[in-house]
Structures are given as structure tokens and as C-alpha cells.
C-alpha positions in Angstrom: 165.4 27.5 311.1 163.0 29.6 313.0 161.7 33.1 312.5 164.1 34.1 315.4 167.0 32.7 313.5 166.0 34.8 310.4 165.6 37.9 312.6 169.0 37.3 314.1 170.8 36.9 310.8 169.1 40.0 309.4 170.0 42.1 312.5 173.6 40.9 312.4 173.9 41.7 308.7 172.6 45.3 309.4 175.0 45.7 312.3 178.0 44.5 310.3 177.2 46.9 307.5 176.8 49.8 310.0 180.2 48.9 311.5 181.7 48.9 308.1 180.3 52.3 307.3 181.8 53.7 310.5 185.2 52.1 310.2 188.1 54.2 309.2 190.4 51.2 308.7 190.0 49.6 305.3 190.9 46.1 306.6 188.3 46.3 309.4 185.7 47.7 306.8 186.4 44.7 304.5 186.0 42.2 307.3 182.8 43.7 308.5 181.4 43.6 304.9 182.5 40.0 304.5 180.7 39.1 307.7 177.6 41.0 306.5 177.7 39.0 303.3 177.9 35.7 305.2 174.8 36.7 307.2 173.1 37.6 304.0 174.0 34.2 302.5 172.6 32.4 305.5 169.3 34.3 305.0 169.2 33.3 301.4 169.9 29.7 302.4 167.0 29.8 304.9 164.7 31.2 302.2 165.6 28.4 299.8 164.9 25.8 302.4 161.7 27.4 303.5 160.3 27.8 300.0 157.7 25.1 299.5 158.0 23.0 296.4 154.8 23.3 294.4 154.2 20.3 292.0 153.5 21.2 288.4 
């Protein structure tokens, strides 16, 4: 993954959380939060892959 990928996932997470905050419909709010959580998980996955393994 590239830095652009990370920026994209971070931006989409923020956007989905903002959509959830503005939504009056509870179902739409839940879906936006689920999508935000998925983007957040992708960022965590990238961080794990990008973390170098340092030998002991």
C-alpha cells in the first residue's frame, strides 16, 4: 500500500463518520459507522504490514 492509499482510507473514514453524525435516520447512521470502521480496519492492516520486523 502507498501513502496515497493510507490518505484515502483515512479521508473516507472521516467522511463516513461525518455522514453518520449528520444522518437523522438510525439505519443510515449505523451503515455509515460500519463503513467508517471498515476503513479504520484497513488503516490498521496497512500499519501492521508496514511495521518493520526488528530482530531481537
